[in-house]
Every structure is written in C-alpha cells, then in structure tokens.
N, CA, C and O atoms as CSV, one atom per row, in Angstrom:
chain,resi,resn,atom,element,x,y,z
A,1,MET,N,N,83.471,114.125,85.586
A,1,MET,CA,C,84.419,113.068,85.845
A,1,MET,C,C,84.286,112.584,87.287
A,1,MET,O,O,84.393,111.387,87.556
A,2,GLY,N,N,84.057,113.497,88.198
A,2,GLY,CA,C,83.921,113.131,89.598
A,2,GLY,C,C,82.786,112.159,89.832
A,2,GLY,O,O,82.930,111.205,90.598
A,3,ASP,N,N,81.650,112.392,89.177
A,3,ASP,CA,C,80.503,111.491,89.321
A,3,ASP,C,C,80.852,110.087,88.831
A,3,ASP,O,O,80.476,109.100,89.462
A,4,CYS,N,N,81.561,109.994,87.720
A,4,CYS,CA,C,81.946,108.685,87.169
A,4,CYS,C,C,82.879,107.931,88.107
A,4,CYS,O,O,82.818,106.705,88.196
A,5,LEU,N,N,83.738,108.658,88.802
A,5,LEU,CA,C,84.733,108.040,89.680
A,5,LEU,C,C,84.269,107.923,91.124
A,5,LEU,O,O,84.933,107.289,91.944
A,6,GLY,N,N,83.135,108.530,91.436
A,6,GLY,CA,C,82.659,108.504,92.813
A,6,GLY,C,C,83.467,109.426,93.709
A,6,GLY,O,O,83.608,109.172,94.905
A,7,LEU,N,N,84.001,110.505,93.127
A,7,LEU,CA,C,84.808,111.475,93.869
A,7,LEU,C,C,84.160,112.847,93.768
A,7,LEU,O,O,83.378,113.111,92.855
A,8,SER,N,N,84.494,113.715,94.712
A,8,SER,CA,C,83.924,115.062,94.662
A,8,SER,C,C,84.565,115.859,93.533
A,8,SER,O,O,85.711,115.624,93.150
A,9,THR,N,N,83.796,116.804,93.017
A,9,THR,CA,C,84.296,117.680,91.958
A,9,THR,C,C,85.514,118.456,92.435
A,9,THR,O,O,86.456,118.665,91.671
A,10,VAL,N,N,85.502,118.881,93.686
A,10,VAL,CA,C,86.624,119.635,94.258
A,10,VAL,C,C,87.895,118.789,94.250
A,10,VAL,O,O,88.960,119.269,93.864
A,11,HIS,N,N,87.782,117.536,94.674
A,11,HIS,CA,C,88.960,116.653,94.713
A,11,HIS,C,C,89.508,116.411,93.306
A,11,HIS,O,O,90.715,116.504,93.079
A,12,VAL,N,N,88.620,116.102,92.371
A,12,VAL,CA,C,89.055,115.847,90.995
A,12,VAL,C,C,89.735,117.085,90.424
A,12,VAL,O,O,90.778,116.977,89.778
A,13,ASN,N,N,89.158,118.253,90.654
A,13,ASN,CA,C,89.745,119.489,90.142
A,13,ASN,C,C,91.145,119.722,90.711
A,13,ASN,O,O,92.056,120.114,89.981
A,14,ARG,N,N,91.313,119.485,92.000
A,14,ARG,CA,C,92.629,119.678,92.617
A,14,ARG,C,C,93.672,118.739,92.023
A,14,ARG,O,O,94.795,119.152,91.733
A,15,VAL,N,N,93.300,117.489,91.847
A,15,VAL,CA,C,94.241,116.508,91.297
A,15,VAL,C,C,94.578,116.842,89.851
A,15,VAL,O,O,95.741,116.777,89.454
A,16,VAL,N,N,93.572,117.198,89.065
A,16,VAL,CA,C,93.816,117.567,87.667
A,16,VAL,C,C,94.740,118.778,87.591
A,16,VAL,O,O,95.658,118.804,86.772
A,17,GLN,N,N,94.509,119.768,88.427
A,17,GLN,CA,C,95.360,120.960,88.427
A,17,GLN,C,C,96.807,120.612,88.790
A,17,GLN,O,O,97.744,121.160,88.209
A,18,GLU,N,N,96.985,119.704,89.750
A,18,GLU,CA,C,98.339,119.269,90.129
A,18,GLU,C,C,99.019,118.549,88.971
A,18,GLU,O,O,100.191,118.796,88.688
A,19,LEU,N,N,98.295,117.669,88.306
A,19,LEU,CA,C,98.867,116.940,87.169
A,19,LEU,C,C,99.223,117.888,86.030
A,19,LEU,O,O,100.242,117.706,85.365
A,20,ARG,N,N,98.392,118.892,85.805
A,20,ARG,CA,C,98.689,119.880,84.769
A,20,ARG,C,C,99.917,120.708,85.146
A,20,ARG,O,O,100.772,120.974,84.302
A,21,ALA,N,N,100.002,121.113,86.406
A,21,ALA,CA,C,101.128,121.929,86.864
A,21,ALA,C,C,102.453,121.178,86.750
A,21,ALA,O,O,103.493,121.780,86.484
A,22,GLU,N,N,102.410,119.866,86.952
A,22,GLU,CA,C,103.625,119.047,86.853
A,22,GLU,C,C,103.935,118.646,85.418
A,22,GLU,O,O,104.960,118.014,85.165
A,23,GLY,N,N,103.064,119.003,84.471
A,23,GLY,CA,C,103.311,118.672,83.066
A,23,GLY,C,C,103.008,117.221,82.733
A,23,GLY,O,O,103.462,116.710,81.709
A,24,VAL,N,N,102.251,116.559,83.581
A,24,VAL,CA,C,101.921,115.151,83.349
A,24,VAL,C,C,100.800,115.023,82.325
A,24,VAL,O,O,100.815,114.118,81.491
A,25,ILE,N,N,99.825,115.934,82.390
A,25,ILE,CA,C,98.721,115.916,81.435
A,25,ILE,C,C,98.505,117.304,80.857
A,25,ILE,O,O,98.905,118.315,81.433
A,26,VAL,N,N,97.854,117.318,79.692
A,26,VAL,CA,C,97.390,118.551,79.063
A,26,VAL,C,C,95.911,118.341,78.790
A,26,VAL,O,O,95.519,117.301,78.260
A,27,TRP,N,N,95.089,119.316,79.147
A,27,TRP,CA,C,93.646,119.219,78.954
A,27,TRP,C,C,93.249,120.274,77.940
A,27,TRP,O,O,93.358,121.472,78.204
A,28,ARG,N,N,92.785,119.826,76.768
A,28,ARG,CA,C,92.363,120.747,75.711
A,28,ARG,C,C,90.915,120.455,75.353
A,28,ARG,O,O,90.625,119.448,74.706
A,29,GLY,N,N,90.012,121.320,75.766
A,29,GLY,CA,C,88.588,121.102,75.504
A,29,GLY,C,C,88.116,119.826,76.169
A,29,GLY,O,O,88.151,119.703,77.393
A,30,GLU,N,N,87.672,118.873,75.354
A,30,GLU,CA,C,87.198,117.592,75.877
A,30,GLU,C,C,88.267,116.506,75.801
A,30,GLU,O,O,87.983,115.336,76.060
A,31,THR,N,N,89.497,116.887,75.448
A,31,THR,CA,C,90.564,115.918,75.252
A,31,THR,C,C,91.621,116.047,76.345
A,31,THR,O,O,92.087,117.146,76.645
A,32,VAL,N,N,91.989,114.919,76.929
A,32,VAL,CA,C,93.079,114.871,77.896
A,32,VAL,C,C,94.237,114.137,77.244
A,32,VAL,O,O,94.075,113.018,76.756
A,33,ILE,N,N,95.404,114.765,77.234
A,33,ILE,CA,C,96.601,114.167,76.641
A,33,ILE,C,C,97.571,113.855,77.775
A,33,ILE,O,O,97.932,114.732,78.559
A,34,ILE,N,N,97.984,112.602,77.850
A,34,ILE,CA,C,98.971,112.215,78.855
A,34,ILE,C,C,100.343,112.476,78.260
A,34,ILE,O,O,100.753,111.804,77.314
A,35,GLU,N,N,101.049,113.447,78.809
A,35,GLU,CA,C,102.348,113.863,78.301
A,35,GLU,C,C,103.492,113.029,78.888
A,35,GLU,O,O,104.530,112.858,78.249
A,36,ASP,N,N,103.300,112.518,80.094
A,36,ASP,CA,C,104.371,111.792,80.777
A,36,ASP,C,C,103.793,110.538,81.430
A,36,ASP,O,O,103.497,110.521,82.625
A,37,TRP,N,N,103.637,109.480,80.612
A,37,TRP,CA,C,103.034,108.236,81.091
A,37,TRP,C,C,103.811,107.612,82.252
A,37,TRP,O,O,103.188,107.210,83.234
A,38,PRO,N,N,105.149,107.512,82.186
A,38,PRO,CA,C,105.883,106.931,83.314
A,38,PRO,C,C,105.664,107.698,84.622
A,38,PRO,O,O,105.557,107.086,85.685
A,39,ARG,N,N,105.599,109.007,84.554
A,39,ARG,CA,C,105.377,109.814,85.759
A,39,ARG,C,C,103.966,109.593,86.297
A,39,ARG,O,O,103.775,109.512,87.510
A,40,LEU,N,N,102.974,109.495,85.409
A,40,LEU,CA,C,101.606,109.232,85.843
A,40,LEU,C,C,101.520,107.875,86.537
A,40,LEU,O,O,100.843,107.740,87.556
A,41,GLN,N,N,102.200,106.874,85.992
A,41,GLN,CA,C,102.229,105.555,86.618
A,41,GLN,C,C,102.866,105.633,88.003
A,41,GLN,O,O,102.392,104.997,88.945
A,42,GLN,N,N,103.926,106.404,88.124
A,42,GLN,CA,C,104.608,106.563,89.409
A,42,GLN,C,C,103.697,107.251,90.426
A,42,GLN,O,O,103.581,106.794,91.563
A,43,ILE,N,N,103.060,108.328,90.028
A,43,ILE,CA,C,102.162,109.062,90.921
A,43,ILE,C,C,101.027,108.156,91.399
A,43,ILE,O,O,100.661,108.172,92.574
A,44,ALA,N,N,100.472,107.364,90.470
A,44,ALA,CA,C,99.325,106.502,90.785
A,44,ALA,C,C,99.739,105.195,91.467
A,44,ALA,O,O,98.890,104.400,91.871
A,45,GLU,N,N,101.056,104.983,91.589
A,45,GLU,CA,C,101.572,103.719,92.137
A,45,GLU,C,C,100.988,102.539,91.363
A,45,GLU,O,O,100.562,101.544,91.948
A,46,PHE,N,N,100.976,102.671,90.038
A,46,PHE,CA,C,100.402,101.661,89.148
A,46,PHE,C,C,101.327,100.455,89.063
A,46,PHE,O,O,102.536,100.597,88.877
A,47,ASP,N,N,100.744,99.263,89.200
A,47,ASP,CA,C,101.487,98.009,89.095
A,47,ASP,C,C,100.927,97.231,87.902
A,47,ASP,O,O,99.840,96.662,88.001
A,48,PRO,N,N,101.649,97.196,86.775
A,48,PRO,CA,C,101.122,96.530,85.580
A,48,PRO,C,C,100.894,95.036,85.776
A,48,PRO,O,O,100.095,94.448,85.048
A,49,THR,N,N,101.555,94.413,86.718
A,49,THR,CA,C,101.341,92.983,86.948
A,49,THR,C,C,99.964,92.711,87.541
A,49,THR,O,O,99.476,91.583,87.479
A,50,PHE,N,N,99.340,93.724,88.110
A,50,PHE,CA,C,97.999,93.577,88.678
A,50,PHE,C,C,96.980,93.186,87.611
A,50,PHE,O,O,96.016,92.477,87.899
A,51,LEU,N,N,97.194,93.648,86.379
A,51,LEU,CA,C,96.233,93.402,85.312
A,51,LEU,C,C,96.312,91.984,84.752
A,51,LEU,O,O,95.362,91.515,84.126
A,52,CYS,N,N,97.422,91.307,84.966
A,52,CYS,CA,C,97.597,89.926,84.486
A,52,CYS,C,C,97.231,89.810,83.008
A,52,CYS,O,O,96.385,88.994,82.642
A,53,LEU,N,N,97.852,90.607,82.170
A,53,LEU,CA,C,97.533,90.614,80.754
A,53,LEU,C,C,98.070,89.384,80.022
A,53,LEU,O,O,97.543,89.008,78.975
A,54,GLU,N,N,99.106,88.761,80.561
A,54,GLU,CA,C,99.672,87.581,79.927
A,54,GLU,C,C,99.452,86.381,80.846
A,54,GLU,O,O,99.601,86.474,82.064
A,55,SER,N,N,99.092,85.251,80.230
A,55,SER,CA,C,98.876,84.044,81.009
A,55,SER,C,C,100.208,83.454,81.436
A,55,SER,O,O,101.165,83.404,80.665
A,56,GLU,N,N,100.244,83.015,82.670
A,56,GLU,CA,C,101.436,82.351,83.177
A,56,GLU,C,C,101.190,80.842,83.175
A,56,GLU,O,O,100.079,80.395,83.461
A,57,PRO,N,N,102.211,80.066,82.855
A,57,PRO,CA,C,102.025,78.601,82.897
A,57,PRO,C,C,101.693,78.138,84.296
A,57,PRO,O,O,102.183,78.698,85.276
A,58,ARG,N,N,100.859,77.113,84.394
A,58,ARG,CA,C,100.476,76.572,85.701
A,58,ARG,C,C,101.300,75.386,86.041
A,58,ARG,O,O,101.121,74.795,87.106
C-alpha cells in the first residue's frame, strides 16, 4: 500500500494501526472494512464538496 501511495511502509503501518486501535477500520486478510465512515472523514479532514459530484448552475 505504501508504494501505491508514495509513503513509507513504516508510516502506513503506523497509521493503519492507529485506525484499527480507534475502531475506525478492521483489516481481515486482504479486506479492509471501514467501520466508522464519519470518523474516518473527520480524521482525514475530508471535504465532500471538493469532489464536485453535482453540477452547479452557472
């Protein structure tokens, strides 16, 4: 995952462990389950308006 994101393996492992400890994600084999989507959005400071999924009138 680190190679795909351009991050070190150590950094990715630390972040994943923190997310698991907080109950935000569960990692089972090759599957990652997001248990708390609102909390993950908060941690990541995600802004859904950034994606501009809906067209606004001009």
